[in-house]
C-alpha positions as a printed NumPy array, in Angstrom:
array([[  0.   ,   0.   ,   0.   ],
       [  1.066,   3.578,  -0.576],
       [  1.638,   5.715,   2.516],
       [  0.108,   9.187,   2.942],
       [  2.365,  12.146,   3.357],
       [  3.4  ,  15.51 ,   2.357],
       [  3.407,  18.512,   0.079],
       [  6.322,  20.685,  -0.901],
       [  7.686,  24.098,   0.037],
       [  5.79 ,  27.327,  -0.186],
       [  5.261,  30.648,  -1.771],
       [  8.278,  31.327,   0.372],
       [ 10.296,  30.458,  -2.685],
       [  8.626,  33.134,  -4.761],
       [ 10.373,  36.107,  -3.157],
       [ 13.104,  36.379,  -0.56 ],
       [ 15.064,  39.361,   0.834],
       [ 16.618,  41.   ,   3.886],
       [ 15.075,  43.24 ,   6.517],
       [ 16.274,  46.463,   7.889],
       [ 18.3  ,  45.349,  10.878],
       [ 21.742,  45.341,   9.31 ],
       [ 23.678,  44.62 ,  12.486],
       [ 21.39 ,  41.817,  13.644],
       [ 21.409,  40.034,  16.98 ],
       [ 23.999,  37.521,  18.116],
       [ 23.817,  34.256,  20.021],
       [ 26.3  ,  31.591,  20.955],
       [ 25.78 ,  27.854,  21.141],
       [ 25.382,  25.904,  24.344],
       [ 27.436,  22.982,  25.539],
       [ 31.111,  22.08 ,  25.728],
       [ 33.809,  23.615,  23.54 ],
       [ 35.013,  21.937,  20.356],
       [ 38.567,  22.563,  19.217],
       [ 39.391,  23.253,  15.58 ],
       [ 41.338,  19.992,  15.48 ],
       [ 38.27 ,  18.069,  16.643],
       [ 35.812,  19.917,  14.38 ],
       [ 33.994,  17.327,  12.216],
       [ 34.648,  17.444,   8.479],
       [ 31.529,  17.713,   6.359],
       [ 30.928,  14.963,   3.819],
       [ 29.681,  16.793,   0.732],
       [ 29.305,  13.522,  -1.181],
       [ 26.296,  12.526,   0.945],
       [ 22.851,  12.78 ,  -0.652],
       [ 19.614,  12.806,   1.349],
       [ 17.441,  11.309,  -1.369],
       [ 16.934,   7.744,  -2.563],
       [ 15.193,   6.905,  -5.866],
       [ 11.692,   7.363,  -7.293],
       [  9.223,   4.604,  -6.393],
       [  9.339,   1.38 ,  -8.398],
       [  5.903,   0.117,  -7.325],
       [  3.56 ,   0.094, -10.355],
       [  1.128,   3.02 , -10.247],
       [ -0.767,   2.727, -13.549],
       [ -1.669,   6.037, -15.148],
       [ -5.276,   7.086, -14.582],
       [ -7.056,   7.767, -17.829],
       [ -8.26 ,  11.012, -19.426],
       [ -7.495,  13.56 , -16.728],
       [ -7.473,  17.311, -17.286],
       [ -5.358,  19.063, -14.669],
       [ -5.286,  22.728, -13.67 ],
       [ -1.781,  23.935, -12.811],
       [ -2.141,  27.012, -10.616],
       [  1.257,  28.721, -10.395],
       [  1.707,  31.659,  -8.04 ],
       [  3.976,  33.429, -10.511],
       [  5.883,  32.237, -13.548],
       [  8.299,  35.178, -13.208],
       [  9.777,  33.417, -10.169],
       [ 12.609,  31.129, -11.394],
       [ 11.798,  28.42 ,  -8.848],
       [  8.086,  28.466,  -9.638],
       [  8.776,  28.454, -13.394],
       [ 11.044,  25.411, -13.075],
       [  8.479,  23.652, -10.887],
       [  5.606,  24.4  , -13.257],
       [  7.615,  23.26 , -16.28 ],
       [  8.297,  19.991, -14.477],
       [  4.59 ,  19.515, -13.743],
       [  3.775,  20.18 , -17.396],
       [  6.337,  17.594, -18.5  ],
       [  5.103,  15.013, -15.996],
       [  1.466,  15.514, -16.99 ],
       [  2.425,  15.116, -20.642],
       [  4.396,  11.946, -19.86 ],
       [  1.55 ,  10.353, -17.936],
       [ -0.84 ,  11.102, -20.821],
       [ -3.062,  13.776, -19.264],
       [ -4.068,  17.246, -20.428],
       [ -3.468,  20.469, -18.522],
       [ -4.216,  24.186, -18.383],
       [ -1.672,  26.532, -16.818],
       [ -2.986,  29.423, -14.725],
       [ -0.388,  32.106, -13.871],
       [ -1.232,  34.297, -10.853],
       [  1.713,  36.599, -11.685],
       [  2.75 ,  36.866,  -8.02 ],
       [ -0.557,  38.524,  -7.143],
       [ -1.946,  36.825,  -3.984],
       [ -5.403,  38.205,  -4.72 ],
       [ -5.433,  36.117,  -7.903],
       [ -4.595,  32.771,  -6.249],
       [ -8.145,  31.926,  -5.169],
       [ -9.632,  33.45 ,  -8.321],
       [ -7.631,  31.041, -10.478],
       [ -8.531,  28.037,  -8.314],
       [-12.179,  28.97 ,  -8.79 ],
       [-11.648,  29.307, -12.555],
       [-10.287,  25.756, -12.527],
       [-13.462,  24.627, -10.724],
       [-15.66 ,  26.444, -13.266],
       [-13.705,  24.831, -16.093],
       [-14.334,  21.402, -14.526],
       [-10.73 ,  20.385, -13.979],
       [-10.247,  16.8  , -12.79 ],
       [ -7.495,  17.863, -10.393],
       [ -5.52 ,  20.895,  -9.255],
       [ -1.756,  21.066,  -8.794],
       [ -0.62 ,  24.266,  -7.141],
       [  2.949,  25.471,  -7.628],
       [  3.996,  27.639,  -4.704],
       [  0.408,  27.683,  -3.45 ],
       [  0.157,  27.987,   0.346],
       [ -3.101,  26.855,   1.951],
       [ -3.776,  29.961,   4.088],
       [ -4.097,  32.05 ,   0.929],
       [ -6.488,  29.677,  -0.876],
       [ -8.257,  27.843,   1.957],
       [-11.849,  28.668,   0.963],
       [-11.228,  28.104,  -2.745],
       [ -9.572,  24.727,  -2.179],
       [-12.458,  23.702,   0.089],
       [-14.801,  24.597,  -2.777],
       [-12.738,  22.421,  -5.119],
       [-12.943,  19.52 ,  -2.683],
       [-16.701,  19.974,  -2.388],
       [-16.885,  19.839,  -6.199],
       [-14.997,  16.534,  -6.196],
       [-11.736,  18.024,  -7.515],
       [ -8.657,  16.776,  -5.611],
       [ -5.693,  19.083,  -5.02 ],
       [ -2.018,  18.941,  -4.165],
       [  0.589,  21.677,  -3.845],
       [  4.221,  21.426,  -4.889],
       [  6.43 ,  24.149,  -3.378],
       [  3.444,  24.957,  -1.172],
       [  2.353,  24.292,   2.409],
       [ -0.857,  23.045,   3.976],
       [ -2.347,  24.662,   7.07 ],
       [ -0.987,  22.164,   9.578],
       [  2.586,  22.513,   8.264],
       [  3.121,  26.182,   9.106],
       [  4.337,  26.671,  12.694],
       [  1.729,  29.432,  13.125],
       [ -1.258,  27.276,  12.042],
       [ -0.058,  23.804,  13.033],
       [ -3.303,  22.898,  14.837],
       [ -5.516,  23.577,  11.818],
       [ -6.988,  20.884,   9.567],
       [ -5.256,  20.292,   6.196],
       [ -7.187,  21.351,   3.093],
       [ -5.214,  19.843,   0.214],
       [ -6.403,  16.369,  -0.764],
       [ -3.054,  14.605,  -0.736],
       [  0.674,  15.116,  -0.083],
       [  4.008,  13.852,  -1.314],
       [  5.316,  11.077,   0.915],
       [  8.753,  10.655,   2.476],
       [  7.875,   7.219,   3.819],
       [  9.687,   6.285,   7.029],
       [ 12.566,   8.712,   6.39 ],
       [ 10.717,  11.833,   7.571],
       [  7.266,  12.181,   9.134],
       [  6.494,  15.41 ,   7.305],
       [  7.98 ,  17.775,   4.761],
       [  8.407,  20.367,   7.511],
       [ 10.826,  17.913,   9.115],
       [ 12.629,  17.536,   5.778],
       [ 13.166,  21.287,   5.477],
       [ 14.377,  21.581,   9.07 ],
       [ 16.749,  18.664,   8.493],
       [ 18.172,  20.258,   5.35 ],
       [ 18.76 ,  23.496,   7.25 ],
       [ 20.504,  21.58 ,  10.025],
       [ 22.677,  20.   ,   7.334],
       [ 23.545,  23.516,   6.121],
       [ 24.465,  24.47 ,   9.687],
       [ 26.791,  21.462,   9.907],
       [ 28.399,  22.447,   6.61 ],
       [ 29.109,  26.015,   7.699],
       [ 30.21 ,  24.901,  11.171],
       [ 32.8  ,  22.66 ,   9.542],
       [ 33.98 ,  25.432,   7.218],
       [ 34.272,  27.822,  10.183],
       [ 36.344,  25.325,  12.168],
       [ 33.633,  25.061,  14.85 ],
       [ 34.254,  28.619,  16.087],
       [ 33.938,  32.285,  15.17 ],
       [ 31.219,  34.449,  13.66 ],
       [ 28.551,  33.146,  11.296],
       [ 26.01 ,  35.484,   9.678],
       [ 22.521,  34.026,   9.367],
       [ 20.288,  35.851,   6.885],
       [ 16.838,  34.912,   8.18 ],
       [ 13.205,  35.519,   7.233],
       [  9.93 ,  34.929,   9.104],
       [  7.524,  35.994,   6.363],
       [  7.158,  32.584,   4.7  ],
       [  6.608,  29.065,   5.959],
       [  9.636,  27.605,   4.197],
       [ 11.928,  30.231,   5.659],
       [ 10.492,  29.902,   9.149],
       [ 11.314,  26.201,   9.025],
       [ 14.784,  26.828,   7.596],
       [ 15.46 ,  29.236,  10.44 ],
       [ 14.248,  26.696,  13.012],
       [ 16.47 ,  23.965,  11.635],
       [ 19.538,  26.16 ,  11.196],
       [ 19.488,  27.954,  14.546],
       [ 18.548,  24.794,  16.43 ],
       [ 21.515,  22.906,  15.016],
       [ 23.91 ,  25.815,  15.533],
       [ 22.899,  26.173,  19.175],
       [ 23.75 ,  22.552,  19.951],
       [ 26.482,  21.731,  17.446],
       [ 28.684,  24.838,  17.508],
       [ 29.06 ,  26.084,  21.091],
       [ 32.045,  28.241,  20.128],
       [ 30.231,  29.959,  17.271],
       [ 28.759,  33.452,  17.433],
       [ 25.668,  33.393,  15.229],
       [ 24.589,  36.878,  14.122],
       [ 20.993,  37.049,  12.925],
       [ 20.449,  39.404,   9.966],
       [ 16.684,  39.428,   9.28 ],
       [ 15.279,  40.302,   5.876],
       [ 11.994,  40.859,   4.062],
       [ 10.839,  40.208,   0.522],
       [ 10.688,  43.91 ,  -0.298],
       [ 14.45 ,  44.462,  -0.22 ],
       [ 15.893,  42.505,  -3.144],
       [ 18.547,  44.305,  -5.116],
       [ 20.59 ,  47.323,  -4.005],
       [ 18.852,  47.711,  -0.643],
       [ 19.59 ,  44.125,   0.302],
       [ 23.176,  44.534,  -0.872],
       [ 23.54 ,  47.568,   1.383],
       [ 22.151,  45.718,   4.38 ],
       [ 24.45 ,  42.75 ,   3.788],
       [ 27.489,  45.011,   3.402],
       [ 26.618,  46.724,   6.688],
       [ 26.395,  43.348,   8.428],
       [ 29.811,  42.335,   7.085],
       [ 31.316,  45.689,   8.091],
       [ 29.951,  45.288,  11.622],
       [ 31.31 ,  41.723,  11.812],
       [ 34.655,  41.825,   9.951],
       [ 35.721,  38.546,  11.575],
       [ 32.88 ,  36.629,   9.895],
       [ 33.924,  33.14 ,   8.77 ],
       [ 30.73 ,  31.804,   7.207],
       [ 27.395,  33.037,   5.883],
       [ 24.004,  31.358,   5.633],
       [ 22.638,  33.349,   2.687],
       [ 19.072,  32.11 ,   2.198],
       [ 17.454,  30.674,  -0.897],
       [ 18.055,  33.532,  -3.378],
       [ 21.508,  34.803,  -2.371],
       [ 22.361,  36.228,  -5.793],
       [ 19.641,  38.864,  -5.41 ],
       [ 21.726,  41.069,  -3.141],
       [ 23.822,  39.075,  -0.68 ],
       [ 26.492,  37.695,  -2.98 ],
       [ 27.003,  41.15 ,  -4.472],
       [ 27.69 ,  42.482,  -0.973],
       [ 30.244,  39.741,  -0.346],
       [ 32.107,  40.563,  -3.555],
       [ 31.913,  44.331,  -3.074],
       [ 33.277,  43.906,   0.461],
       [ 36.155,  41.781,  -0.856],
       [ 35.104,  38.776,   1.238],
       [ 34.552,  36.154,  -1.459],
       [ 37.862,  34.485,  -0.509],
       [ 37.476,  35.102,   3.221],
       [ 34.149,  33.439,   4.024],
       [ 32.306,  30.224,   3.181],
       [ 28.835,  31.087,   1.932],
       [ 25.972,  28.632,   1.511],
       [ 22.703,  29.541,  -0.159],
       [ 20.442,  28.987,  -3.114],
       [ 18.199,  26.137,  -4.068],
       [ 20.125,  24.206,  -6.681],
       [ 19.101,  26.169,  -9.756],
       [ 21.418,  27.031, -12.638],
       [ 21.684,  30.637, -11.439],
       [ 23.072,  29.444,  -8.095],
       [ 25.737,  27.325,  -9.736],
       [ 26.694,  30.125, -12.136],
       [ 27.494,  32.392,  -9.181],
       [ 29.43 ,  29.61 ,  -7.458],
       [ 31.573,  28.612, -10.42 ],
       [ 32.438,  32.251, -11.19 ],
       [ 33.708,  32.959,  -7.661],
       [ 31.006,  35.561,  -7.118],
       [ 30.349,  35.084,  -3.414],
       [ 28.669,  31.667,  -3.171],
       [ 30.506,  28.462,  -2.273],
       [ 27.775,  25.879,  -1.733],
       [ 24.087,  25.293,  -2.358],
       [ 21.472,  23.212,  -0.576],
       [ 20.33 ,  21.628,  -3.818],
       [ 16.893,  20.152,  -4.43 ],
       [ 15.888,  18.196,  -7.557],
       [ 12.988,  20.478,  -8.465],
       [ 11.997,  18.415, -11.52 ],
       [ 11.647,  15.396,  -9.238],
       [  9.249,  17.3  ,  -6.973],
       [  7.006,  17.955,  -9.95 ],
       [  6.932,  14.319, -11.057],
       [  6.346,  13.245,  -7.466],
       [  3.343,  15.57 ,  -7.217],
       [  1.811,  14.113, -10.382],
       [  2.557,  10.581,  -9.146],
       [  0.905,  11.343,  -5.803],
       [ -2.188,  12.772,  -7.499],
       [ -2.282,   9.682,  -9.708],
       [ -2.304,   7.54 ,  -6.565],
       [ -5.274,   9.573,  -5.339],
       [ -7.124,   8.911,  -8.592],
       [ -6.25 ,   5.205,  -8.242],
       [ -7.451,   5.191,  -4.617],
       [ -4.085,   3.913,  -3.385],
       [ -1.913,   5.367,  -0.657],
       [  1.234,   7.272,  -1.726],
       [  4.601,   5.589,  -1.349],
       [  7.879,   7.255,  -0.435],
       [  8.772,   9.352,  -3.493],
       [ 12.456,   9.271,  -2.525],
       [ 12.847,  13.053,  -2.516],
       [ 15.559,  14.882,  -0.589],
       [ 18.472,  17.277,  -0.933],
       [ 22.226,  17.368,  -1.332],
       [ 24.672,  20.122,  -0.416],
       [ 26.676,  20.786,  -3.574],
       [ 30.041,  22.548,  -3.488],
       [ 33.302,  22.493,  -5.425],
       [ 34.413,  19.311,  -3.674],
       [ 31.302,  17.391,  -4.685],
       [ 31.246,  18.977,  -8.136],
       [ 28.958,  21.587,  -9.67 ],
       [ 26.741,  20.624, -12.646],
       [ 28.195,  21.174, -16.076],
       [ 26.797,  23.99 , -18.169],
       [ 23.599,  25.923, -17.557],
       [ 21.817,  23.212, -15.593],
       [ 19.659,  22.928, -12.502],
       [ 20.549,  20.261,  -9.955],
       [ 19.6  ,  16.73 , -10.959],
       [ 20.251,  13.374,  -9.285],
       [ 22.473,  10.839, -11.092],
       [ 19.567,   8.954, -12.669],
       [ 16.713,   9.596, -15.08 ],
       [ 13.735,  10.743, -12.993],
       [ 11.165,  10.971, -15.842],
       [ 12.097,   7.489, -17.093],
       [ 11.605,   6.017, -13.601],
       [  8.12 ,   7.482, -13.289],
       [  7.089,   6.516, -16.806],
       [  8.051,   2.933, -15.983],
       [  5.939,   3.057, -12.814],
       [  2.997,   4.582, -14.713],
       [  3.236,   2.024, -17.525],
       [  3.51 ,   4.625, -20.265],
       [  5.974,   4.777, -23.148],
       [  5.383,   8.221, -24.678]])
């Protein structure tokens, strides 16, 4: 049987930036000291994913799916939506793409258009439940199942964790993680371990944090929790940011944080570091002085890294795989079977582990579409 589980990250990925407090607040870890000689070395060859499911999940017939994307101008959303389109084509379904153009007031309107147009299912890309709760409930009442990739359900946000989920189904992580919120926190803890190792288990680490979006709240929980227990000699300086400060303003804030903390050894730069933070690192002349981790595993992240432009490592996610997993999970719903572990996870990619060749997003070392097509029993 297929196990129930989880959806993917949120509209958090649509826009990310830094808030006004350039100096930030500092904290140090608890526990006994760790010497530089005893500081654990990070294994950047380790991947936290497995493989797509091999259990047959025959393709349901003649489905017309509404893809509701929060904004195709967001690189992460565009990649996710393109993956959903490819997966729907591979499984033999039809689809209509609805682009909300990063306008939250349009999210529910487009869900309701999908209901009016009698979609057989809805796949949100970046769609967070609090912003579409009533509309998704209307879809459910109309017999239209829903799932969100890069989006969160009500019970997954720390601020609404007691509320009842509204999406019909979720991507599963099997026995590896109980929930996608746990996956995100674990990936952030992995990032903390990476930067702790690069800092030699001591010194100043800048943490560019955000509490506007579910994904970033969870990243902050995982990162700060791991730093507090795993790096007692580290001074973690919180530099909060908001989504309104991309570009020159964010660069100015990041430069001010570096100037205030000239002894900084490592930087946790969020999921879109090239939109202000990496520029500050280069302009401050720190690209060879600090280890910076950020990004999401898209081609733009790797371009900055390979050109020595202020980014050394990326918490990389196989975004295409998410999209296929969402379609597979919705197919399980149509087939009235429980979802299995989709195998999804992350890998921290740096120079030691090897950046992708060319202009490429992160991909695992196997053919994800081929694996799902085999499971679905399709050959197109």
